[in-house]
C-alpha positions in Angstrom: 35.8 -3.8 60.8 37.1 -0.2 60.0 37.0 2.6 62.5 34.1 4.0 60.9 31.9 1.0 62.0 33.4 0.8 65.2 31.6 0.4 68.2 34.1 1.9 70.5 34.1 4.9 68.8 30.6 5.6 68.5 30.4 8.5 70.4 32.9 10.5 68.5 34.0 12.1 64.9 36.7 9.3 63.9 38.9 7.0 66.0 41.4 9.5 67.8 44.9 9.8 67.4 46.0 10.5 71.2 43.8 10.2 74.2 45.5 12.5 77.0 44.6 12.2 80.4 45.5 14.8 83.1 46.6 13.5 86.7 45.4 16.4 88.8 42.7 19.2 88.2 40.0 19.4 90.9 41.0 21.1 94.3 38.4 18.7 95.9 40.6 15.7 94.3 43.7 17.6 94.9 43.0 18.1 98.5 41.8 14.5 98.8 45.3 13.0 97.6 46.9 15.2 100.1 48.6 17.7 97.3 48.0 20.6 95.0 50.7 20.6 91.7 51.8 23.4 90.6 51.5 22.8 86.9 49.3 20.2 85.0 51.0 16.5 84.5 49.7 13.8 82.2 49.7 10.5 80.5 48.7 8.4 77.3 46.3 6.2 77.1 46.0 4.0 73.6 43.0 4.6 71.4 42.1 0.6 72.0 41.1 1.4 75.5 37.7 3.6 74.1 34.3 2.1 74.7 30.9 3.5 74.2 28.0 3.4 76.9 26.4 -0.1 77.1 29.5 -1.4 77.1 31.1 -3.6 80.4 34.8 -3.4 81.7 36.8 -6.0 82.8 38.0 -6.7 86.1 40.9 -9.2 85.7 41.7 -12.0 87.7 44.0 -11.6 91.0 43.0 -8.0 91.2 40.9 -5.6 93.9 40.7 -2.5 93.0 39.2 -1.0 89.9 38.2 2.6 90.8 36.2 4.7 88.3 37.2 8.5 87.6 34.4 10.2 86.2 35.9 13.3 83.9 34.8 15.8 81.1 36.6 14.8 77.9 37.0 17.7 75.2 37.4 16.7 71.1 39.7 18.5 69.6 38.1 19.9 66.3 41.2 21.9 64.8 44.9 21.2 64.5 46.5 23.4 67.5 50.1 23.9 67.8 51.3 26.2 70.3 47.9 28.1 70.4 47.5 30.9 73.5 44.9 30.1 76.4 43.1 32.5 74.8 42.9 30.7 71.6 42.7 27.4 72.9 38.8 26.6 73.4 37.8 27.7 69.9 40.0 24.4 69.1 37.7 22.2 71.1 34.7 21.4 69.2 32.9 19.1 71.8 32.8 18.4 75.3 31.6 14.9 76.3 31.2 12.4 79.5 34.5 9.6 80.2 35.1 7.7 82.3 39.0 6.9 83.8 39.1 3.8 84.9 42.3 2.2 86.6 42.8 -0.9 88.1 45.6 0.5 91.2 46.4 -3.9 91.4 48.9 -3.0 88.6 50.6 0.6 89.0 53.7 0.5 91.1 55.4 -1.1 88.5 54.4 1.5 85.7 56.1 4.2 88.1 53.2 7.2 86.7 52.6 6.3 82.8 49.6 4.5 84.2 50.3 2.1 80.8 49.0 -1.3 82.1 46.7 -0.1 84.6 44.5 2.8 82.9 45.7 0.9 79.7 43.4 -1.9 79.1 40.3 -2.6 76.7 37.5 -0.9 77.6 38.5 1.4 80.3 38.1 4.7 78.7 33.9 4.9 77.7 33.2 8.2 76.2 29.6 9.6 75.5 27.4 9.1 74.7 26.4 12.4 73.4 28.6 15.1 72.1 28.2 19.2 73.8 29.1 21.8 70.5 32.1 23.4 72.9 30.9 26.6 71.3 27.7 26.8 73.1 29.1 26.1 76.9 31.9 27.9 78.8 34.8 26.0 79.9 34.0 27.1 83.1 30.4 26.1 83.2 30.3 22.8 83.2 29.5 19.7 85.4 30.4 16.0 86.2 28.1 14.1 88.2 28.7 10.2 88.9 26.4 7.4 90.1 27.4 4.0 91.3 24.2 1.9 91.1 22.0 4.8 91.2 24.0 6.4 94.2 25.2 9.5 93.4 29.1 9.4 94.0 30.9 12.7 92.2 29.2 16.1 91.7 31.4 18.8 90.9 32.5 21.6 88.6 34.8 23.4 86.2 34.3 26.8 87.6 37.3 26.1 90.1 40.1 24.0 88.7 43.0 24.4 89.3 44.3 24.5 85.4 41.3 25.8 83.4 40.0 24.0 80.2 41.6 26.3 77.9 44.8 25.9 79.6 45.3 22.5 79.5 44.6 22.4 75.4 46.9 25.6 75.4 49.8 24.1 77.7 49.3 20.2 75.8 50.2 23.0 72.1 53.0 23.4 73.3 54.5 20.2 73.6 53.1 18.4 70.7 50.5 18.9 67.7 46.8 18.5 68.7 44.9 17.1 65.8 41.1 17.1 64.9 39.6 13.8 66.8 42.4 13.8 69.7 40.4 13.5 73.1 41.7 15.4 76.3 40.3 13.8 79.9 40.2 17.1 82.0 40.8 14.7 85.4 38.3 13.8 87.8 37.1 15.2 91.1 37.0 13.9 94.7 34.3 10.7 95.2 36.2 8.3 92.7 36.7 4.7 94.5 36.3 1.1 94.0 34.0 -0.6 92.1 33.2 -4.1 92.3 32.1 -6.7 90.2 28.2 -6.4 89.0 28.6 -2.6 89.7 27.0 -0.2 87.1 28.4 3.1 86.6 26.6 6.3 84.7 28.5 9.6 83.7 27.2 12.8 82.7 28.6 15.9 81.8 26.1 18.7 81.1 26.0 22.4 81.5 23.2 23.5 84.0 23.3 27.3 82.9 23.5 27.0 79.3 20.5 28.0 76.8 18.6 24.7 77.1 20.9 22.7 79.8 22.8 20.7 76.9 23.9 17.2 77.9 26.1 14.5 77.3 23.7 12.1 78.5 24.4 9.4 80.9 27.4 7.2 80.1 26.9 3.5 81.8 29.0 0.8 82.3 29.0 -2.3 84.1 32.0 -3.9 85.9 32.6 -7.7 85.3 35.0 -10.5 86.6 38.2 -11.2 84.3 39.0 -15.0 84.3 42.1 -14.8 82.5 45.0 -15.5 85.2 48.5 -12.8 84.3 51.4 -14.8 83.4 54.1 -14.3 85.3 56.9 -15.6 82.8 55.9 -12.4 80.4 55.7 -9.3 83.4 54.9 -8.1 87.1 52.1 -9.2 88.5 49.1 -7.7 90.5 50.0 -6.4 94.0 48.7 -3.9 96.0 49.2 -2.1 99.8 47.6 -0.3 102.0 48.6 2.7 100.4 47.0 1.3 97.2 44.0 0.9 99.1 43.8 4.1 100.5 44.4 5.8 97.2 41.5 3.8 95.0 39.1 3.8 97.8 39.1 7.7 98.3 40.5 7.5 102.0 41.8 4.8 104.7 38.6 5.0 106.1 36.4 4.0 103.0 38.8 1.1 102.5 38.4 -0.6 105.7 41.8 0.5 107.1 43.1 2.4 110.7 44.0 6.0 110.7 47.3 6.6 109.7 49.7 7.4 112.3 50.3 11.5 113.0 53.3 12.5 111.8 55.6 13.5 114.2 56.0 17.2 114.8 58.2 19.1 117.0 56.3 21.1 118.8 57.6 24.6 120.4 57.3 23.2 123.9 59.9 20.5 122.5 61.9 22.8 120.4 62.8 24.5 123.6 63.3 21.8 126.1 65.9 20.6 123.3 67.5 24.0 122.6 68.4 24.1 126.7 69.7 20.8 127.0 73.3 20.5 125.7 74.2 17.7 122.9 76.3 16.0 125.5 73.3 15.6 127.9 71.3 14.0 124.8 74.1 12.3 123.6 74.5 10.2 127.4 71.2 9.7 127.3 70.7 7.7 124.1 74.4 5.8 125.2 72.2 4.4 128.2 69.2 3.7 125.3 71.8 1.3 123.3 72.4 4.6 120.7 76.1 5.1 120.2 76.3 5.6 116.5 74.1 9.0 116.3 76.4 11.8 116.2 77.5 13.1 113.1 81.3 14.0 113.2 83.5 15.9 111.8 81.3 18.9 111.5 81.5 22.3 113.5 79.6 25.4 114.0 80.0 28.6 111.8 78.4 29.9 114.2 79.5 29.0 117.6 77.1 29.8 120.6 74.2 29.3 118.6 71.8 25.9 119.0 70.6 24.1 116.2 66.9 22.1 116.7 64.6 20.7 113.5 63.7 17.9 111.6 66.1 16.3 108.7 65.1 17.4 105.4 68.0 15.2 103.4 70.1 15.7 100.2 72.4 13.3 98.6 75.3 13.5 96.6 77.6 10.9 95.2 81.2 11.5 93.9 81.3 13.5 90.4 81.2 11.7 87.5 81.3 13.7 84.3 78.5 12.1 81.8 76.1 12.0 85.4 76.8 15.9 86.3 75.9 16.7 82.6 72.9 14.7 82.9 72.0 15.7 86.7 73.8 18.2 88.2 72.6 21.8 85.7 68.9 22.5 85.5 66.6 22.1 88.3 68.8 19.9 90.4 68.1 18.0 93.7 70.3 20.7 95.2 68.0 23.2 94.2 65.1 21.7 94.6 66.0 20.6 98.5 66.6 24.7 99.4 63.5 25.6 97.9 61.9 22.9 99.5 62.8 23.3 103.0 60.1 24.3 105.3 59.9 26.2 108.3 61.9 25.4 111.5 63.6 22.3 109.1 67.1 21.1 108.4 68.9 20.6 105.5 71.2 17.7 106.2 73.5 17.0 103.0 75.6 13.9 102.8 78.6 14.3 101.3 80.9 11.4 101.7 83.2 13.6 104.6 84.6 15.6 100.9 85.9 18.6 101.7 87.3 19.6 98.5 84.4 21.5 97.2 81.6 23.7 98.6 78.1 21.9 98.8 76.3 25.2 99.1 77.0 28.8 98.8 75.4 32.1 100.3 72.5 32.2 97.6 71.2 29.1 98.5 72.0 29.7 102.7 70.1 33.1 102.0 67.3 30.9 100.6 66.6 28.3 103.1 67.1 30.9 105.9 64.0 33.1 104.0 61.8 29.7 103.9 62.6 29.6 108.0 64.9 26.7 108.2 66.3 25.8 111.2 69.9 25.8 109.7 72.1 23.4 107.7 73.9 20.3 108.2 77.1 19.5 106.0 79.7 17.1 106.0 81.3 18.8 103.1 82.6 22.1 102.7 80.9 25.4 102.0 81.8 28.2 99.4 81.2 31.8 100.2 82.1 31.0 103.6 81.9 34.5 104.9 78.8 35.3 103.3 77.3 32.4 104.3 78.0 33.1 108.0 76.8 37.0 107.1 73.4 35.7 106.0 72.8 34.4 110.2 71.3 30.4 109.6 73.0 28.4 111.9 75.1 26.0 109.8 77.5 23.1 110.7 80.3 22.2 107.9 84.0 20.5 107.9 85.1 23.9 107.2 85.4 26.3 103.8 86.5 25.5 99.8 86.0 27.9 97.3 85.5 25.4 94.4 82.3 24.9 93.0 80.0 21.9 93.8 80.7 20.2 90.5 84.4 19.4 91.5 83.8 16.5 93.7 79.9 15.7 93.7 76.5 15.0 91.7 73.4 16.4 93.3 71.6 13.2 93.0 67.9 13.2 95.1 66.4 14.6 98.4 64.1 13.2 101.2 66.1 9.9 101.1 67.8 8.3 103.9 71.3 9.4 104.0 74.9 9.3 105.2 76.5 12.2 107.0 79.4 12.3 109.4 79.8 8.8 109.7 76.0 8.4 110.8 72.9 7.5 109.0 69.8 10.4 108.6 66.4 10.0 107.9 64.1 12.4 106.7 62.4 13.2 110.1 64.9 13.0 112.2 65.6 15.3 114.8 68.7 17.3 114.3 70.1 18.8 117.5 73.7 20.7 117.6 75.6 22.9 119.7 79.6 23.7 119.9 80.2 19.9 120.9 79.0 18.9 117.6 75.7 17.0 116.1 73.6 14.5 117.3 70.3 12.4 115.4 67.5 11.5 117.2 65.0 9.4 116.6 61.4 11.2 116.5 59.7 8.2 118.8 62.5 9.0 120.9 62.5 12.4 121.5 60.7 13.1 124.6 61.2 10.4 126.9 65.7 11.6 125.7 65.5 14.7 126.4 62.9 14.5 129.8 66.0 12.2 130.9 68.4 14.7 130.1 66.7 17.3 131.6 66.6 15.6 134.3 70.6 14.8 134.4 71.4 18.5 133.3 69.4 19.8 137.0 71.6 16.7 138.9 74.6 17.5 137.4 74.2 21.2 138.6 73.6 20.7 141.9 76.8 18.3 142.0 78.6 20.8 140.4 77.6 22.8 143.2 78.7 20.6 146.2 82.3 20.2 144.3 82.4 23.8 144.2 81.6 23.6 148.3 84.5 21.2 148.6 83.3 18.2 148.9 84.9 15.5 146.9 84.4 13.8 143.9 84.7 10.2 145.1 80.9 8.8 146.2 79.1 12.2 144.6 79.8 11.6 141.1 78.0 9.3 140.0 76.2 9.9 143.6 75.8 7.0 146.1 72.8 6.4 148.1 73.6 8.4 151.2 74.2 12.1 148.6 71.2 10.4 146.4 69.0 11.2 149.1 70.2 14.8 150.1 70.0 15.7 146.4 66.3 14.2 146.6 65.5 15.5 149.8 66.7 19.3 148.9 64.7 18.8 145.6 61.6 18.1 147.0 
């Protein structure tokens, strides 16, 4: 069968050379995902995944998370290469409805490419009718989806994160868009899982355009497949609660319990930690079996300053010329860490105790300070030492060194578990530093440890008063039963 008579492409002028899909473009979907990208990102789908209205889509044997995504599809009408946003819409011949189906069970090993999860036969229904693009506004389109007759998605292109002309212009600066190419422009909130037997309908229209042009309803029926995957050829489907929540749209829709609230360092807790010496916190952690929680070998550039915050981590690996060439330049991990640090957070740098170069300088210290970071801890050196000190942000390091980063290190990755000063630091750990050093506290223990440390401080202060009054240390430090009774009586 020639492409001209192939029913998969019945709604299109011809078989497209490319099918490009946008990851996130609707604010409602971005908010649902919990992230708003600064720029659009894309993936390809094979033209063999196209289907027409009235077709069926197979949920493969051994999978559970087949999800629909109703979308506005753009059909390119004129070759576009490096066109401006103002010119871009003129290169679009038509818009229509599309359904960007995907199997979340197959996403893990694809690393975002969606080759297997979204490239299967029949996973891109398009049609049934084309709306001439020049008769509608790119901001005046509406996409709706019904599952078994119930409205599931309903949104418009009025306030997209990335307007449709921008998407066309952006893609055209990377490769030539050719007549017949199809662009899937993202899905709004409401995408969810469908089971075998479900009927999914998608319609795109322009409610405010003359005649209310419509694509008509694109109808797809879900069926169950029975051919198993061969594990000798590749990885098998796998799912976890994260994938279930993303496929269904929320943990609640997936039947999962609410996710635990992330740990927050409240103002009250931060104030308590700032009052307790690191030595006192160390003693309390030692009582709980945690001895290897100090970042050793670092000292404060601002003696008398206390550091309190949540860890954001940055990892350097030993210098190697080829790796520095590929990872050391451009917007590398070091720059990303200092650009991404949030208010009240501490950048903790793994430099393997190597002091033969700087791991930050005054520009990065200023960036962290401007971002509201609580401080920086590195078990390496600091370049532009006096200038960094003048910025005013608390910094703990192993001293000064004039050499740049590339002499000893390659900036490798961020927000991963690292080793700094002989201890393990995870993103979100609580970091406290003072003249005695820096300590790492697991978030689950913070309240218990700081309250116990404050109580111990009160006790130690009372003991110091007794010693100053001339009492001998024996029996008082630590307190025996007699002294303990006196202490409790006076405190009450």
